[in-house]
C-alpha positions as CSV (number, residue, x, y, z in Angstrom):
1,M,90.9,54.2,99.6
2,T,93.9,53.9,101.9
3,K,94.7,53.7,105.5
4,A,96.8,56.4,107.2
5,R,95.9,59.4,105.0
6,W,92.9,60.7,106.8
7,A,93.3,64.3,107.7
8,P,90.9,67.3,107.6
9,H,91.4,69.5,104.5
10,R,91.8,73.1,105.2
11,H,89.7,75.5,103.1
12,L,91.5,78.4,101.5
13,T,88.3,80.5,101.3
14,V,88.9,82.3,104.6
15,A,92.4,83.5,103.8
16,L,91.3,84.7,100.3
17,V,88.2,86.5,101.5
18,S,90.0,88.2,104.4
19,G,92.8,89.3,102.1
20,L,90.4,90.8,99.6
21,F,88.1,92.7,102.0
22,L,90.3,93.4,104.9
23,G,93.3,94.9,103.1
24,S,96.0,92.2,103.5
25,P,98.9,92.1,101.0
26,L,96.9,90.5,98.2
27,L,96.9,93.6,96.0
28,E,100.0,93.5,93.9
29,G,99.4,95.6,90.8
30,C,101.0,94.6,87.5
31,A,103.4,91.9,86.4
32,I,104.8,91.1,83.0
33,N,103.6,88.2,81.0
34,P,106.9,86.5,79.8
35,A,105.1,85.0,76.7
36,T,103.9,88.4,75.4
37,G,106.0,91.0,77.2
38,L,102.8,92.8,78.1
39,P,101.7,93.9,81.6
40,I,99.2,91.7,83.4
41,A,97.0,92.7,86.3
42,T,97.1,90.6,89.4
43,V,95.5,91.0,92.8
44,V,97.6,88.4,94.7
45,S,101.0,89.1,96.1
46,T,103.8,86.6,95.7
47,E,103.9,85.8,99.4
48,T,100.1,85.1,99.4
49,E,100.5,83.0,96.3
50,K,103.1,80.9,98.0
51,T,100.8,80.4,101.0
52,L,97.9,79.4,98.8
53,G,100.1,77.0,96.8
54,K,101.5,75.4,99.9
55,E,98.1,74.7,101.3
56,A,96.8,73.5,97.9
57,A,99.8,71.2,97.6
58,E,99.0,69.6,101.0
59,Q,95.5,68.9,99.6
60,V,96.9,67.3,96.5
61,A,99.1,65.1,98.6
62,Q,96.3,64.1,100.9
63,A,93.5,63.7,98.3
64,M,95.4,62.3,95.3
65,G,98.7,61.1,96.7
66,L,102.2,61.2,95.4
67,T,103.9,58.3,93.7
68,D,106.0,56.2,96.1
69,D,109.0,55.8,93.9
70,P,111.9,58.0,95.0
71,K,114.1,57.3,92.0
72,L,111.4,58.3,89.5
73,T,110.5,61.3,91.6
74,A,114.1,62.4,91.8
75,Y,114.4,62.1,88.0
76,V,111.3,64.3,87.4
77,Q,112.6,66.8,90.0
78,A,116.0,66.9,88.2
79,I,114.4,67.7,84.9
80,G,112.1,70.3,86.5
81,Q,115.0,72.1,88.2
82,R,117.0,72.2,85.0
83,L,114.1,73.9,83.3
84,A,113.3,76.2,86.3
85,E,116.8,77.6,86.1
86,Q,115.8,79.1,82.8
87,S,112.4,80.3,83.9
88,P,111.7,84.1,83.6
89,R,110.2,84.0,87.0
90,K,112.6,83.3,89.9
91,D,110.5,84.6,92.9
92,V,108.9,81.2,93.7
93,P,110.6,78.0,94.8
94,Y,109.6,75.4,92.1
95,E,108.7,71.9,93.3
96,F,108.1,68.9,91.0
97,H,106.1,65.8,91.8
98,V,104.6,62.7,90.3
99,V,101.0,62.5,91.4
100,E,99.1,59.2,91.8
101,M,96.7,59.8,89.0
102,Q,96.2,57.0,86.4
103,E,95.1,59.3,83.7
104,P,97.5,61.2,81.4
105,N,97.7,64.7,82.9
106,A,99.9,67.5,84.2
107,F,99.0,70.6,86.2
108,A,100.5,73.5,88.2
109,L,99.5,75.1,91.5
110,P,100.1,78.7,92.6
111,G,103.6,79.2,94.0
112,G,105.5,76.9,91.8
113,Y,104.1,73.4,92.6
114,I,104.1,71.3,89.5
115,Y,102.8,67.8,88.9
116,V,102.9,65.2,86.2
117,S,100.6,62.2,86.6
118,R,102.0,58.7,86.5
119,G,99.4,58.1,83.8
120,I,101.2,60.5,81.3
121,L,104.6,58.8,81.6
122,P,103.7,55.6,79.7
123,I,102.9,57.5,76.5
124,L,106.1,59.6,76.5
125,N,109.1,58.3,74.7
126,S,111.9,60.7,75.5
127,E,113.2,63.0,78.2
128,A,112.6,66.0,75.8
129,E,108.9,65.1,75.7
130,L,108.7,65.0,79.5
131,A,110.6,68.3,79.7
132,G,108.2,69.9,77.2
133,V,105.2,68.9,79.4
134,I,107.0,70.2,82.6
135,G,108.1,73.3,80.8
136,H,104.4,74.0,79.8
137,E,103.4,73.9,83.4
138,I,106.3,76.2,84.5
139,G,105.0,78.5,81.8
140,H,101.7,78.7,83.7
141,V,103.5,79.6,86.9
142,A,105.8,82.1,85.2
143,A,102.9,83.9,83.5
144,R,101.0,83.8,86.9
145,H,98.0,82.3,85.1
146,S,96.8,80.6,88.3
147,V,96.6,83.8,90.4
148,R,95.3,85.8,87.5
149,R,92.0,83.9,87.9
150,I,91.7,85.6,91.2
151,S,90.7,89.0,90.0
152,P,88.3,91.8,90.8
153,A,86.1,90.6,88.0
154,A,85.5,87.3,89.7
155,P,85.4,87.8,93.5
156,F,82.7,85.1,94.0
157,A,85.0,82.5,92.5
158,I,87.4,83.3,95.3
159,V,84.6,83.0,97.9
160,G,83.6,79.7,96.4
161,G,87.1,78.3,97.1
162,I,88.5,78.1,93.6
163,V,92.1,78.4,94.5
164,G,94.1,79.4,91.5
165,G,93.2,77.3,88.5
166,V,95.0,74.0,88.5
167,T,95.3,73.2,84.8
168,S,95.1,70.0,82.9
169,I,97.4,69.6,80.0
170,V,95.0,67.1,78.4
171,S,92.0,68.1,76.3
172,P,88.7,68.5,78.2
173,R,87.3,65.5,76.3
174,L,90.1,63.2,77.3
175,G,90.4,64.6,80.8
176,Q,86.7,64.4,81.7
177,A,86.2,61.0,80.1
178,L,89.0,59.5,82.1
179,G,88.2,61.4,85.3
180,A,91.3,63.5,85.1
181,I,89.6,66.7,86.2
182,P,88.1,65.9,89.6
183,M,87.1,68.1,92.4
184,L,89.5,67.7,95.3
185,A,88.5,67.8,98.9
186,G,88.5,71.2,100.5
187,G,87.1,73.1,97.5
188,L,90.1,72.8,95.2
189,I,89.0,72.5,91.6
190,I,91.1,71.3,88.7
191,Q,89.9,73.4,85.8
192,P,91.3,74.3,82.4
193,Y,92.7,77.7,81.6
194,S,91.7,79.9,78.7
195,R,92.8,79.2,75.1
196,D,95.2,82.2,75.3
197,Q,96.7,81.1,78.5
198,E,97.3,77.6,77.1
199,R,99.0,79.1,74.1
200,D,101.2,81.3,76.3
201,A,102.2,78.3,78.4
202,D,103.0,76.4,75.2
203,K,105.2,79.2,74.0
204,I,107.1,79.6,77.3
205,G,107.5,75.8,77.6
206,V,109.0,75.5,74.2
207,K,111.5,78.3,74.9
208,L,112.4,76.9,78.3
209,A,113.1,73.5,76.8
210,A,115.4,75.0,74.1
211,D,117.2,77.2,76.7
212,S,117.7,74.1,78.9
213,G,119.4,72.2,76.1
214,Y,116.4,70.0,75.2
215,D,114.9,69.4,71.8
216,P,112.2,72.2,71.7
217,A,110.0,69.9,69.6
218,G,109.5,67.7,72.7
219,L,106.2,69.4,73.7
220,S,104.7,69.0,70.2
221,K,105.6,65.3,70.3
222,A,104.0,64.9,73.7
223,L,100.9,66.7,72.5
224,H,100.8,64.5,69.4
225,Q,101.0,61.4,71.7
226,L,97.9,62.8,73.6
227,E,96.2,63.3,70.3
228,R,96.8,59.7,69.4
229,E,95.6,58.5,72.8
230,E,92.4,60.4,72.3
231,E,91.9,58.9,68.8
232,L,92.5,55.4,70.3
233,L,89.9,56.0,73.0
234,F,87.3,57.8,70.9
235,G,87.9,56.7,67.4
236,G,88.9,60.2,66.1
237,P,89.9,63.6,67.3
238,R,87.4,65.7,69.1
239,K,85.6,68.6,67.5
240,A,86.1,72.0,69.1
241,S,83.1,73.8,70.4
242,F,82.5,77.5,71.1
243,F,82.7,76.8,74.8
244,D,85.9,74.8,74.6
245,S,88.6,76.5,76.7
246,H,91.5,74.5,75.3
247,P,92.8,75.0,71.8
248,K,92.4,71.8,69.8
249,T,95.3,69.4,70.4
250,L,96.1,69.2,66.7
251,E,96.3,73.0,66.5
252,R,98.7,73.0,69.5
253,V,100.8,70.4,67.9
254,E,101.1,72.5,64.7
255,K,101.9,75.7,66.6
256,T,104.4,74.2,69.0
257,T,106.1,72.5,66.1
258,A,106.5,75.9,64.4
259,L,107.6,77.5,67.6
260,A,110.3,74.8,68.0
261,K,111.8,75.6,64.6
262,E,112.3,79.3,65.8
263,Q,114.4,78.2,68.8
264,H,118.2,78.3,68.7
265,G,119.2,76.8,72.0
266,T,122.5,74.8,72.5
267,P,121.8,71.1,72.9
268,H,122.9,69.5,76.2
269,P,123.0,65.8,77.1
270,P,119.8,64.7,78.8
271,I,119.8,63.5,82.4
272,A,118.9,60.0,81.1
273,A,121.9,59.6,78.7
274,T,120.2,57.4,76.1
275,P,116.7,56.4,75.0
276,A,117.2,53.1,76.7
277,D,118.1,54.9,79.9
278,F,114.9,56.9,79.7
279,L,112.8,53.8,79.2
280,A,114.6,52.1,82.2
281,K,113.3,55.0,84.4
282,L,109.7,53.9,83.5
283,D,110.2,50.2,83.8
284,G,107.9,48.8,86.6
285,L,105.6,51.9,86.6
286,I,102.1,51.0,87.7
287,V,99.6,51.5,84.8
288,G,95.9,51.9,85.6
289,P,94.5,51.4,89.1
290,N,96.8,50.9,92.0
291,P,95.6,47.9,94.1
292,A,97.1,49.5,97.2
293,E,94.2,52.0,97.0
294,G,91.7,49.1,96.6
295,V,90.1,47.9,93.4
296,F,86.7,46.9,92.0
297,V,86.2,43.3,90.8
298,D,82.8,43.8,89.1
299,D,80.6,45.1,91.9
300,L,82.9,43.8,94.7
301,F,85.3,46.3,96.2
302,V,88.4,44.7,97.6
303,Q,91.1,46.4,99.6
304,P,94.1,44.0,100.0
305,D,96.3,46.3,102.1
306,L,93.4,47.0,104.6
307,G,92.1,43.5,104.3
308,F,88.4,44.0,103.7
309,Q,85.9,43.5,101.0
310,L,82.5,45.1,100.4
311,Q,79.7,44.2,97.9
312,F,78.1,47.2,96.2
313,P,74.7,46.9,94.4
314,R,74.9,45.3,91.0
315,G,75.1,47.8,88.2
316,W,75.9,50.8,90.4
317,E,78.8,53.0,89.3
318,G,81.7,52.8,91.6
319,T,84.3,55.5,92.4
320,N,87.4,55.1,94.4
321,S,89.7,57.8,95.9
322,R,92.2,57.9,98.7
323,Q,89.6,59.1,101.2
324,A,86.6,57.0,100.3
325,V,85.0,54.5,98.0
326,S,81.5,55.0,96.8
327,A,78.9,53.8,94.4
328,S,75.8,55.4,93.0
329,E,72.8,54.2,91.1
330,Q,73.0,55.2,87.5
331,D,70.3,57.9,86.8
332,G,69.1,57.3,90.4
333,A,69.2,59.1,93.7
334,G,70.9,56.5,95.9
335,V,74.5,56.6,96.9
336,V,76.7,54.6,99.3
337,L,80.0,55.8,100.6
338,V,82.6,54.0,102.7
339,T,85.5,55.7,104.6
340,I,87.6,55.4,107.7
341,V,86.7,57.9,110.3
342,R,89.1,57.1,113.1
343,E,91.3,54.5,114.8
344,G,89.7,52.3,117.4
345,D,87.7,49.2,118.0
346,D,84.4,50.5,119.5
347,P,82.0,52.1,116.9
348,M,80.4,54.2,119.6
349,E,83.7,56.2,119.7
350,A,82.9,57.5,116.3
351,V,79.3,58.3,117.4
352,R,80.6,60.3,120.3
353,D,83.0,62.2,117.9
354,L,79.9,63.1,115.8
355,E,78.0,64.2,118.9
356,K,80.8,66.6,119.8
357,K,81.1,68.0,116.3
358,S,77.3,68.4,115.8
359,E,76.6,69.4,119.5
360,T,73.7,67.0,119.3
361,K,72.9,64.0,121.5
362,L,72.8,61.0,119.3
363,A,73.8,57.9,121.4
364,D,70.2,57.2,122.5
365,K,69.2,57.0,118.8
366,V,71.9,54.5,117.8
367,E,71.3,50.8,117.4
368,S,74.2,48.5,118.3
369,F,74.5,45.2,116.5
370,K,77.0,42.9,114.7
371,V,78.1,42.7,111.1
372,G,79.3,39.1,111.0
373,D,81.6,39.0,114.1
374,L,82.4,42.7,113.9
375,P,80.9,45.3,116.3
376,A,78.7,47.9,114.5
377,A,76.4,50.8,115.3
378,R,73.7,52.3,113.1
379,L,72.1,55.8,113.1
380,L,69.3,57.0,110.9
381,M,68.8,60.8,110.4
382,D,67.4,63.2,107.9
383,V,69.7,65.8,106.3
384,D,69.6,68.7,104.0
385,T,71.2,68.3,100.6
386,K,71.5,70.5,97.5
387,Q,68.8,68.3,95.9
388,G,66.4,68.6,98.9
389,R,65.7,66.7,102.1
390,G,67.5,63.4,102.3
391,T,67.7,60.4,104.6
392,M,71.2,59.2,105.7
393,E,71.8,55.8,107.2
394,M,75.2,55.7,108.9
395,T,76.7,52.5,110.1
396,W,80.0,52.4,111.9
397,I,82.0,49.1,111.9
398,G,85.1,48.3,113.9
399,F,87.7,46.2,112.0
400,Q,91.4,45.8,112.7
401,H,91.6,48.8,115.0
402,Q,90.0,51.1,112.4
403,I,86.4,52.3,112.5
404,Y,84.7,52.4,109.1
405,L,81.7,54.4,108.2
406,V,79.2,53.0,105.7
407,A,76.8,55.8,104.8
408,G,73.8,55.4,102.5
409,L,72.0,58.5,101.3
410,C,68.7,58.9,99.3
411,P,65.7,61.3,99.2
412,V,63.5,61.0,102.2
413,R,60.6,59.8,100.1
414,E,62.8,57.0,98.6
415,Y,64.2,55.5,101.8
416,K,61.9,52.5,102.0
417,R,63.0,51.5,98.5
418,Y,66.7,51.9,99.3
419,E,66.7,50.5,102.8
420,P,67.2,46.9,101.8
421,T,70.1,47.9,99.4
422,F,71.8,49.9,102.2
423,A,71.4,47.0,104.6
424,S,72.8,44.6,102.0
425,V,76.0,46.7,101.5
426,V,76.6,46.9,105.3
427,K,76.0,43.2,105.7
428,S,78.6,42.4,103.0
429,F,81.5,44.2,104.9
430,A,83.9,41.4,105.8
431,P,87.5,40.4,106.0
432,L,89.0,39.8,102.5
433,R,88.7,36.2,101.5
434,A,91.9,34.5,100.2
435,S,90.1,33.6,97.0
436,E,89.3,37.2,96.3
437,R,92.9,38.4,97.2
438,D,94.3,35.8,94.7
439,K,92.3,37.5,91.9
440,I,93.9,40.9,92.4
441,Q,96.5,41.8,89.8
442,I,98.7,44.9,89.3
443,A,99.5,46.1,85.8
444,R,103.1,47.4,85.3
445,L,104.9,48.9,82.4
446,R,107.7,46.7,81.2
447,V,110.4,47.4,78.5
448,V,110.9,44.5,76.1
449,T,113.2,43.8,73.1
450,A,111.7,43.1,69.7
451,R,112.9,40.4,67.4
452,E,113.8,41.0,63.7
453,G,110.7,41.3,61.5
454,E,108.3,40.8,64.4
455,S,105.0,42.5,64.1
456,L,103.3,44.2,67.1
457,D,100.7,41.5,67.1
458,D,103.5,38.9,67.3
459,L,105.2,40.9,70.1
460,V,101.9,41.2,72.1
461,T,101.3,37.5,71.8
462,R,104.8,36.5,72.7
463,T,105.1,38.8,75.8
464,G,101.5,38.4,77.1
465,S,101.0,42.2,77.0
466,A,97.8,43.5,78.5
467,W,98.0,46.3,76.0
468,K,96.7,45.3,72.5
469,A,98.8,46.1,69.5
470,K,97.1,49.4,68.8
471,H,97.8,50.6,72.3
472,V,101.4,49.5,72.1
473,A,101.7,51.4,68.8
474,V,100.4,54.6,70.4
475,A,102.4,54.4,73.5
476,N,105.6,53.8,71.6
477,A,104.9,56.3,68.7
478,V,105.3,53.6,66.1
479,D,103.2,52.5,63.1
480,S,100.9,49.6,64.1
481,S,101.6,47.8,60.8
482,A,105.4,48.3,60.7
483,A,107.8,45.4,61.1
484,L,110.0,45.7,64.1
485,K,113.8,45.7,64.2
486,A,115.9,43.4,66.2
487,G,116.8,45.0,69.5
488,Q,114.1,47.7,69.3
489,L,112.9,48.6,72.8
490,L,109.2,48.8,73.3
491,K,106.9,49.6,76.3
492,I,104.2,47.1,77.0
493,V,102.0,46.4,80.1
494,I,102.2,43.1,82.0
495,K,99.6,42.0,84.6
496,E,101.2,40.4,87.7
497,P,99.8,39.0,90.9
498,Y,99.5,41.7,93.5
499,A,101.6,40.9,96.6
500,G,101.1,44.1,98.5
501,S,102.4,47.6,98.4
502,A,106.0,46.6,98.0
503,K,108.3,48.3,95.4
504,P,108.5,46.8,91.9
């Protein structure tokens, strides 16, 4: 969780429903799929698509965050615009961003908003591979895949707030295991497209890369890297199931390799002139969790930039996002969530805000007390949940001109059992101790030079890489048993003391 990113997320449901049922310019008719040349039916106009995309992009920025590295962002944008010039669809203004997601991923929103995660960059080894990934996402926009999911056959999906099918480029197995397909605030859901849509986007992406002067095999190489990442994590490739919406990654590698051989584009120099220049663009990239968002040290959550720490119950599963940090009992019904609700020093200000929103008098039910030296207020109330009637214990704490809410939720019948746990979490809220701050490390990608005949194990030992030899091999697309050459550049990860949210 972070500080100044708290803003209400606007739901897109109202705009969609009013357009469908009140006759606004949603109905468009047919477009042409650039991958197949065949007509495609759509019910959303280009202008409406742009509006939906803009609002969804605001949600992504608020809920997930964009990487705070202007040089890296400018580089990705330059590649994207070079590809977009060759796109068969020119009626949307393409935008390209690096999203603060630690998992390897890429996705597109309606209206031309395209994202690559910072987590996919460490496993790519050339600008052509990155161009292939971006070209695939442009392919989804060009074929209007996102808005085609808003169709007369699925009106209830629109009412439910599914705003145009953000797509993950990773396999469902990898994405779900790493948390790369989360639900965003405001009803936006990252969900995979159909097999045919993924194949269409692959086909368009390969052609865009070739037409832009890139090696059209870049996408197949990037997909192969994802396949190797999956094997590293799971010990082998996944098995396809009947319900699997993605084609198998290996199948996509084979088909995109074949497609690349059919292309006859004229090569142009990449934006990063040499392989070394490409790797230099990635040097210093954060790998894994960003301490600026807060990190878990076992069951202790520490937020160095906000200066607090909080002890969650032992063994509970913690989840951290830009809006909140939470923990839930595995296979249990208890959950604790912590978030910032407003600026201020008096917790009763937050209570009065809740009174206004709920139009219910609550102040006389609130208990004021202290958490250490910090002012606090507690309210206990029963609420309706999807799982039935629940009890919510809400505690507001004032700290450094921010008011935090620590909320515990459990079934009504279980409250007596969870009450001591909730109280323990609240009591643990405290300013971050220097001893805990000193434990925080940040992992960054670094480019190092190999020595003649050195093995990957030797290199890992010499450099102190946090990645083991197998991971270094996958990230750099090399054989784990091969002897390295003098001067060979390799990506590794080094853990460094975290000094705050300064640039690398």
